Kinemage of the C-alpha trace (Angstrom):
@kinemage 1
@onewidth
@group {chain A} dominant
@subgroup {mainchain}
@vectorlist {calphas} color= white
{ca met a 1} P 50.188 61.916 42.878
{ca leu a 2} L 47.640 59.657 41.149
{ca tyr a 3} L 47.095 57.749 44.395
{ca ile a 4} L 46.455 60.961 46.338
{ca leu a 5} L 44.039 62.281 43.713
{ca tyr a 6} L 42.136 59.003 43.627
{ca thr a 7} L 41.894 58.901 47.433
{ca leu a 8} L 40.612 62.483 47.609
{ca ile a 9} L 37.983 61.801 44.947
{ca val a 10} L 36.628 58.564 46.407
{ca thr a 11} L 36.525 59.866 49.978
{ca his a 12} L 34.696 62.971 48.781
{ca ile a 13} L 32.118 60.801 47.023
{ca thr a 14} L 31.660 58.905 50.284
{ca thr a 15} L 31.138 62.140 52.204
{ca ala a 16} L 28.604 63.307 49.609
{ca ser a 17} L 26.827 59.957 49.834
{ca val a 18} L 26.477 60.223 53.606
{ca thr a 19} L 25.101 63.762 53.588
{ca ile a 20} L 22.834 63.399 50.534
{ca phe a 21} L 21.508 59.881 51.035
{ca leu a 22} L 21.774 58.976 54.721
{ca his a 23} L 21.358 62.424 56.238
{ca arg a 24} L 19.209 64.658 54.075
{ca thr a 25} L 17.169 61.992 52.262
{ca gln a 26} L 16.730 59.141 54.724
{ca ala a 27} L 16.958 60.825 58.130
{ca his a 28} L 15.158 64.095 57.338
{ca his a 29} L 13.270 63.569 54.045
{ca ala a 30} L 14.554 66.899 52.730
{ca leu a 31} L 14.633 65.410 49.237
{ca thr a 32} L 13.490 62.347 47.341
{ca leu a 33} L 15.976 60.467 45.188
{ca his a 34} L 15.307 58.641 41.950
{ca pro a 35} L 15.888 54.878 42.405
{ca ile a 36} L 18.995 55.058 40.199
{ca ala a 37} L 20.629 57.736 42.374
{ca ser a 38} L 19.422 56.098 45.572
{ca his a 39} L 20.899 52.748 44.676
{ca phe a 40} L 24.199 54.260 43.597
{ca phe a 41} L 24.570 55.775 47.072
{ca arg a 42} L 23.512 52.532 48.740
{ca val a 43} L 26.083 50.483 46.827
{ca trp a 44} L 28.822 53.061 47.401
{ca leu a 45} L 28.184 53.265 51.155
{ca trp a 46} L 28.089 49.465 51.411
{ca leu a 47} L 31.532 49.329 49.816
{ca thr a 48} L 33.122 52.273 51.618
{ca thr a 49} L 31.585 52.299 55.100
{ca gly a 50} L 29.684 49.086 55.833
{ca met a 51} L 27.070 51.185 57.643
{ca ile a 52} L 23.477 49.960 57.679
{ca thr a 53} L 21.026 52.684 56.647
{ca lys a 54} L 18.402 51.922 59.293
{ca glu a 55} L 20.985 51.983 62.081
{ca trp a 56} L 22.637 55.246 61.010
{ca val a 57} L 19.286 56.975 60.573
{ca ala a 58} L 17.997 55.741 63.929
{ca val a 59} L 21.002 56.992 65.885
{ca his a 60} L 20.915 60.348 64.106
{ca arg a 61} L 17.206 60.883 64.682
{ca lys a 62} L 17.642 60.051 68.360
{ca his a 63} L 20.444 62.634 68.493
{ca his a 64} L 17.999 65.291 67.267
{ca phe a 65} L 15.331 64.196 69.734
{ca tyr a 66} L 17.671 64.408 72.762
{ca val a 67} L 20.213 66.857 71.375
{ca asp a 68} L 22.857 67.868 73.927
{ca ile a 69} L 20.989 66.399 76.900
{ca asn a 70} L 21.010 62.970 78.520
{ca asn a 71} L 20.216 60.183 76.027
{ca asp a 72} L 21.904 62.048 73.169
{ca pro a 73} L 24.074 59.230 71.747
{ca his a 74} L 27.106 61.414 71.047
{ca ser a 75} L 26.927 64.912 72.512
{ca pro a 76} L 30.197 66.576 73.640
{ca ile a 77} L 28.111 68.441 76.205
{ca val a 78} L 27.239 65.087 77.787
{ca tyr a 79} L 30.396 63.049 77.124
{ca gly a 80} L 33.073 65.722 76.662
{ca ile a 81} L 34.716 66.910 73.454
{ca lys a 82} L 37.721 64.571 73.636
{ca lys a 83} L 35.610 61.452 73.910
{ca val a 84} L 33.293 62.397 71.041
{ca leu a 85} L 36.126 63.609 68.805
{ca trp a 86} L 38.349 60.555 69.263
{ca gln a 87} L 35.874 57.875 70.326
{ca gly a 88} L 32.766 58.949 68.437
{ca thr a 89} L 32.585 55.647 66.575
{ca glu a 90} L 32.523 53.751 69.861
{ca leu a 91} L 29.618 55.887 71.085
{ca tyr a 92} L 27.792 55.173 67.826
{ca arg a 93} L 28.359 51.428 68.169
{ca asn a 94} L 27.261 51.475 71.787
{ca glu a 95} L 23.948 53.024 70.768
{ca leu a 96} L 23.469 50.347 68.111
{ca lys a 97} L 23.222 47.793 70.927
{ca asn a 98} L 20.005 49.501 72.045
{ca lys a 99} L 17.458 47.700 69.874
{ca lys a 100} L 14.684 50.058 71.010
{ca thr a 101} L 16.575 52.926 69.365
{ca ile a 102} L 16.709 51.091 66.037
{ca gln a 103} L 13.038 50.102 66.156
{ca lys a 104} L 11.729 53.509 67.231
{ca tyr a 105} L 13.852 55.868 65.156
{ca gly a 106} L 14.767 53.735 62.148
{ca lys a 107} L 11.338 53.585 60.544
{ca gly a 108} L 10.849 54.327 56.857
{ca thr a 109} L 14.325 53.294 55.695
{ca pro a 110} L 14.909 50.841 52.796
{ca asn a 111} L 13.642 47.339 53.519
{ca asp a 112} L 13.707 45.705 50.098
{ca trp a 113} L 15.210 42.312 49.221
{ca ile a 114} L 18.717 43.600 48.564
{ca glu a 115} L 18.746 45.552 51.839
{ca arg a 116} L 17.641 42.530 53.879
{ca asn a 117} L 19.750 39.925 52.106
{ca ile a 118} L 22.929 41.780 51.171
{ca tyr a 119} L 23.516 45.259 52.623
{ca ser a 120} L 22.292 44.518 56.147
{ca lys a 121} L 23.079 40.814 56.274
{ca phe a 122} L 26.605 41.130 54.876
{ca ser a 123} L 27.482 44.675 55.916
{ca trp a 124} L 31.243 44.172 56.404
{ca gln a 125} L 31.711 42.136 53.226
{ca gly a 126} L 31.289 45.292 51.159
{ca thr a 127} L 34.370 46.878 52.691
{ca gly a 128} L 36.205 43.587 52.214
{ca leu a 129} L 35.311 43.644 48.525
{ca leu a 130} L 36.603 47.224 48.322
{ca leu a 131} L 39.924 46.103 49.802
{ca ile a 132} L 40.264 43.442 47.118
{ca met a 133} L 39.392 45.960 44.411
{ca asn a 134} L 42.010 48.414 45.723
{ca leu a 135} L 44.653 45.688 45.783
{ca ile a 136} L 43.860 44.734 42.189
{ca leu a 137} L 43.953 48.356 41.037
{ca phe a 138} L 46.941 49.653 43.004
{ca gly a 139} L 48.839 46.735 44.503
{ca pro a 140} L 50.081 46.932 48.124
{ca ile a 141} L 49.492 50.705 48.365
{ca gly a 142} L 45.819 49.871 47.912
{ca ile a 143} L 45.803 48.765 51.551
{ca thr a 144} L 46.772 52.291 52.627
{ca ile a 145} L 44.104 53.830 50.403
{ca trp a 146} L 41.536 51.407 51.840
{ca ala a 147} L 42.565 52.245 55.408
{ca ile a 148} L 42.055 55.963 54.731
{ca gln a 149} L 38.636 55.203 53.277
{ca met a 150} L 37.719 53.206 56.379
{ca val a 151} L 38.579 55.973 58.865
{ca trp a 152} L 37.302 58.871 56.740
{ca ile a 153} L 33.644 58.880 57.778
{ca pro a 154} L 34.169 57.655 61.371
{ca phe a 155} L 36.499 60.602 62.010
{ca leu a 156} L 34.667 63.327 60.055
{ca ala a 157} L 31.088 62.351 60.945
{ca ala a 158} L 31.357 60.639 64.319
{ca gly a 159} L 34.202 62.856 65.492
{ca val a 160} L 34.309 66.270 63.831
{ca ile a 161} L 30.611 66.922 63.127
{ca asn a 162} L 29.199 65.329 66.271
{ca gly a 163} L 32.041 66.743 68.363
{ca ile a 164} L 33.298 70.080 67.067
{ca gly a 165} L 29.888 70.805 65.519
{ca his a 166} L 28.484 71.055 69.050
{ca tyr a 167} L 31.518 72.625 70.688
{ca trp a 168} L 33.227 75.317 68.604
{ca gly a 169} L 32.226 77.761 65.870
{ca tyr a 170} L 29.646 80.459 65.192
{ca arg a 171} L 25.857 80.486 65.414
{ca asn a 172} L 23.404 82.066 63.000
{ca phe a 173} L 20.339 80.896 64.881
{ca ile a 174} L 19.275 80.436 68.473
{ca thr a 175} L 18.476 76.753 68.947
{ca pro a 176} L 17.794 74.724 72.107
{ca asp a 177} L 21.162 73.014 71.779
{ca asn a 178} L 24.843 73.838 71.414
{ca ser a 179} L 25.119 73.341 67.641
{ca lys a 180} L 27.721 75.467 65.827
{ca asn a 181} L 28.704 76.256 62.260
{ca ile a 182} L 32.344 75.186 62.132
{ca ile a 183} L 33.218 77.275 59.058
{ca pro a 184} L 31.011 79.044 56.468
{ca phe a 185} L 32.359 77.001 53.544
{ca gly a 186} L 30.931 73.487 53.480
{ca ile a 187} L 33.293 71.803 51.046
{ca ile a 188} L 35.354 69.177 52.874
{ca ile a 189} L 32.319 67.657 54.634
{ca cys a 190} L 29.899 68.657 51.858
{ca gly a 191} L 27.960 71.242 53.865
{ca glu a 192} L 27.829 69.414 57.182
{ca glu a 193} L 30.182 72.082 58.504
{ca leu a 194} L 27.089 74.325 58.740
{ca his a 195} L 25.754 72.389 61.700
{ca asn a 196} L 23.899 75.169 63.520
{ca asn a 197} L 22.016 75.960 60.339
{ca his a 198} L 21.059 72.306 60.076
{ca his a 199} L 19.721 72.137 63.627
{ca ala a 200} L 17.697 75.286 63.029
{ca phe a 201} L 16.242 73.892 59.773
{ca arg a 202} L 16.777 70.150 59.995
{ca his a 203} L 14.357 69.317 57.152
{ca ser a 204} L 16.009 71.703 54.703
{ca ala a 205} L 18.021 70.278 51.818
{ca asn a 206} L 20.231 73.398 51.818
{ca met a 207} L 22.438 73.893 54.873
{ca ala a 208} L 23.726 77.306 53.734
{ca lys a 209} L 21.500 80.106 55.073
{ca lys a 210} L 23.618 83.260 54.670
{ca trp a 211} L 24.832 84.816 51.428
{ca tyr a 212} L 28.453 84.112 52.285
{ca glu a 213} L 27.941 80.434 53.145
{ca leu a 214} L 28.530 77.563 50.740
{ca asp a 215} L 26.988 74.094 50.905
{ca ile a 216} L 28.593 72.055 48.137
{ca gly a 217} L 26.355 69.122 49.030
{ca tyr a 218} L 23.354 71.228 47.993
{ca thr a 219} L 25.116 72.030 44.724
{ca tyr a 220} L 25.324 68.297 44.025
{ca ile a 221} L 21.637 67.950 44.920
{ca lys a 222} L 20.733 70.702 42.437
{ca ile a 223} L 22.741 68.877 39.762
{ca leu a 224} L 20.844 65.670 40.546
{ca glu a 225} L 17.599 67.631 40.360
{ca gly a 226} L 18.578 68.994 36.960
{ca leu a 227} L 19.201 65.432 35.793
{ca lys a 228} L 15.761 64.393 37.104
{ca leu a 229} L 17.444 62.163 39.690
{ca ala a 230} L 16.251 64.083 42.741
{ca lys a 231} L 13.292 66.136 43.920
{ca ile a 232} L 13.863 68.745 46.622
{ca asn a 233} L 11.088 68.599 49.207
{ca asn a 234} L 12.341 71.450 51.401
{ca gly a 235} L 14.872 73.938 50.045
């Protein structure tokens, strides 16, 4: 039971880190994070995903620019729902090979010493360090926990959000794309379930737009704001 609880907690923190830091802060500037909060998310994502901030932001911004038409890196309208749902990570990696994408859409992301010399230069070593930490903490079962951590974001973000979020669900707003709200309660993916709302108001820190919708990611942002660790630029 302890192993399951630990896995649920750490994967949820990873999901929150992606939506708060990579998505809402870096890609869309919906909020500004205090350096302490920002660096916590950077360290956590280095350990749990190995993703490079500039690359993730660039691919996501390009998705918004070409959403659901040719040149969208991962649209189910272009590639089909099965491919995006089950091979979304491959589509993401394919786009990373396009250096023009990174240069054009990745501007304004962290470029300090630690980003250049550790997070970007040794991106996979963070996940390797996490594996060692899990083995020390939990023994052999730590490998299973680590494996779940490694597939968590690739499946939820690259598969579910990029796939189902443009294929099935309900729409609050008419947008020039096929974005959908998967469910009204954004808990498991920290508010990213409200994908149509996001495409209608992509610079908003709050993805819940109806009284019955819940964006738990925004709740965390409000807590950070109360602690003076975040400033909401667009509510």
